[in-house]
C-alpha positions, -999 to 999 in steps of 0.1 A, spaced: -1 -3 3 15 31 -14 16 70 6 -10 81 -22 -38 53 -14 -65 66 -3 -97 42 -10 -101 9 4 -121 -9 -23 -140 -37 -14 -163 -56 -39 -165 -96 -33 -176 -100 -74 -151 -77 -96 -173 -74 -124 -161 -44 -140 -125 -27 -143 -115 -1 -113 -118 34 -132 -80 42 -142 -84 78 -129 -85 63 -92 -69 29 -100 -34 45 -83 -60 58 -50 -72 24 -47 -63 -8 -23 -89 -41 -36 -100 -63 -16 -125 -92 -26 -130 -103 9 -146 -87 34 -123 -110 57 -94 -98 44 -103 -62 45 -112 -63 82 -73 -76 86 -60 -55 61 -75 -21 77 -73 -30 114 -35 -35 113 -31 2 99 -19 25 128 -47 41 145 -33 69 138 -41 70 104 -71 88 101 -91 93 65 -91 64 44 -128 60 27 -144 27 23 -162 20 -5 -185 -10 -6 -193 -23 -38 -216 -55 -27 -249 -40 -8 -253 -74 7 -220 -74 24 -218 -68 59 -190 -46 63 -200 -29 104 -169 -45 120 -147 -25 94 -168 6 96 -159 7 129 -127 9 125 -110 47 136 -89 45 102 -124 46 79 -135 83 82 -158 77 51 -181 51 36 -192 50 -1 -221 27 -8 -231 13 -46 -261 -6 -45 -273 -13 -82 -305 -27 -73 -334 -23 -44 -315 -39 -20 -311 -20 16 -276 -19 22 -260 -42 49 -247 -15 70 -259 1 104 -268 35 104 -234 53 110 -220 90 106 -193 77 86 -215 69 59 -212 102 33 -230 88 0 -253 62 -14 -247 60 -52 -266 41 -78 -243 41 -104 -208 38 -107 -198 71 -123 -212 93 -98 -193 69 -72 -165 75 -91 -167 115 -91 -173 119 -61 -141 100 -51 -123 120 -78 -139 153 -62 -125 139 -28 -93 132 -37 -87 167 -53 -106 189 -31 -88 216 -10 -89 218 24 -125 231 39 -123 262 64 -143 252 98 -177 274 100 -175 301 124 -193 329 139 -198 348 101 -204 316 86 -235 306 108 -250 343 106 -251 344 71 -265 311 67 -298 314 66 -297 343 42 -279 318 21 -302 290 27 -329 316 16 -312 327 -19 -309 289 -28 -349 289 -25 -356 316 -45 -331 307 -72 -344 270 -73 -385 273 -84 -382 236 -80 -379 236 -44 -409 261 -35 -436 237 -34 -415 216 -6 -410 251 10 -444 261 10 -455 228 32 -446 241 71 -469 270 61 -496 254 48 -495 222 73 -499 253 100 -531 267 81 -549 236 80 -540 221 115 -550 259 126 -582 260 106 -593 226 114 -594 231 152 -605 263 154 -635 258 130 -641 222 150 -641 238 184 -659 272 175 -687 252 165 -687 231 191 -687 260 216 -714 278 199 -737 245 198 -731 240 235 -737 282 244 -767 280 225 -781 247 250 -774 267 277 -789 298 264 -818 273 254 -823 260 287 -821 292 309 -844 325 305 -826 353 321 -819 382 307 -784 385 328 -774 343 327 -775 353 287 -752 379 287 -734 357 311 -736 330 285 -724 354 259 -694 360 277 -690 328 284 -690 323 246 -660 351 239 -637 339 265 -642 303 249 -636 317 217 -607 333 229 -588 306 247 -599 279 217 -579 304 189 -549 305 212 -550 268 224 -554 258 181 -527 287 176 -503 266 200 -512 232 186 -505 239 149 -469 258 158 -458 228 180 -470 198 155 -464 217 118 -430 217 124 -432 181 129 -453 170 105 -434 190 74 -401 171 86 -403 151 51 -405 181 34 -379 200 52 -352 166 52 -364 171 9 -348 203 9 -317 190 27 -308 168 6 -316 192 -28 -294 216 -5 -266 188 -7 -277 182 -40 -267 216 -49 -235 218 -28 -225 186 -51 -225 165 -18 -237 132 -18 -271 124 -3 -272 93 25 -301 67 28 -333 84 29 -357 78 64 -391 65 67 -420 92 71 -429 82 105 -393 77 119 -390 114 106 -418 130 126 -411 110 154 -372 120 156 -385 159 149 -412 155 178 -382 140 199 -358 171 192 -387 196 196 -393 186 228 -359 183 246 -354 216 228 -386 231 253 -375 212 280 -341 232 281 -360 262 270 -379 259 303 -348 249 325 -326 278 311 -356 304 313 -369 294 349 -333 294 361 -320 330 349 -353 341 361 -348 329 398 -316 348 390 -332 380 380 -359 376 409 -331 367 441 -301 394 423 -323 418 403 -286 435 394 -284 404 375 -306 417 349 -277 431 330 -263 397 324 -289 375 325 -310 391 295 -283 384 273 -279 354 282 -316 349 277 -311 360 242 -281 336 232 -296 310 250 -332 312 224 -306 319 196 -286 286 206 -323 266 213 -334 273 172 -302 265 164 -303 231 178 -338 225 169 -334 238 131 -297 218 127 -311 190 138 -323 180 100 -291 179 85 -271 162 110 -296 138 112 -294 128 75 -264 127 84 -265 97 114 -250 119 140 -262 104 167 -270 120 203 -236 109 218 -217 124 186 -241 158 186 -230 172 220 -193 177 209 -204 186 175 -221 214 188 -193 221 211 -166 220 183 -189 243 163 -201 267 191 -200 297 170 -213 288 139 -242 276 160 -247 305 179 -242 333 150 -267 309 132 -291 313 162 -288 347 169 -298 352 128 -325 331 131 -339 350 159 -336 385 142 -357 367 113 -381 350 135 -392 385 151 -411 391 116 -449 381 119 -453 345 110 -415 345 96 -412 315 118 -432 292 91 -427 306 57 -388 312 65 -382 277 83 -371 258 53 -345 288 42 -330 283 78 -331 245 75 -309 249 40 -286 277 57 -283 252 86 -275 219 60 -250 245 45 -235 245 79 -236 208 86 -215 204 47 -186 229 55 -183 213 91 -182 176 73 -161 192 51 -137 204 72 -129 173 91 -129 151 59 -110 174 31 -81 165 47 -57 144 18 -76 108 24 -41 86 35 -16 113 17 3 106 52 42 98 56 29 70 82 12 51 53 23 15 47 
């Protein structure tokens, strides 16, 4: 294996030759066990190997778990589901050799990407909005959150108002006193207001999770625009359930932070000078955490990997969150601009991954 070898190519039944453009960078294996033994024998200080799995029926989970492997590309020419567990290392699922070859060449020739910082996070939502504005094919998907919100709001409010109207009508028919009628009318107005508020809360909290498949589709569209390979797709219900879990966690963390800071203000009022900006920053971080969840989930970043991810890209996350807070101050902007925010979050995650894996894949003096 030379110092220019970058790719571990695993293909049990080699039906086609490896393209000449990447042949000199490839270590070919036709046996999963031999491939595992070889990669595991390499020094753990070597990072950045790309594993290419041509046969999707081969289980390579133990190879994927090795520290030497940083990226995994899977070529599947059929509808067979790859026999590889979900992993953050899976950087592409391809259906033809040409796109696979192009991606490998792109990785081999790509220069080192810059780690996203505060400014990158700050401008990311506006870049996402520009992407949607210039790609008309995304407009129908971008409208899904607003449409879902409107349908939920109208369904709950109209049904509820009709039910409250029927209930109060029965009370009016039952009692004949003028003052009683006046009280029932006041009750009806109060019930209408409470019902509209509850409808608004329910619509706001459920529209985003129910729109998650459309938002994840926008993530994939933004990745394709950035010439970044898409991941295996997630089922509708798993996508919705994951989005609900993240939303609940975000709400619980938000309430916890605000209660703590409010108690500090009550017991030590001068602290408001510090706690007020802390609330603003904390809110921005929670918003960013919720939105960045979409591309992170598609990149198969688990709960354990998310804590170090947000720690490593803290400034980019804060910049993104602060920009979103300012944008969401516009009435109704949350649902209209949420798709742009998701596309902007995708740009941050892709930039972060490229900053990690864009080091020459194995151009290393320690190579064997």
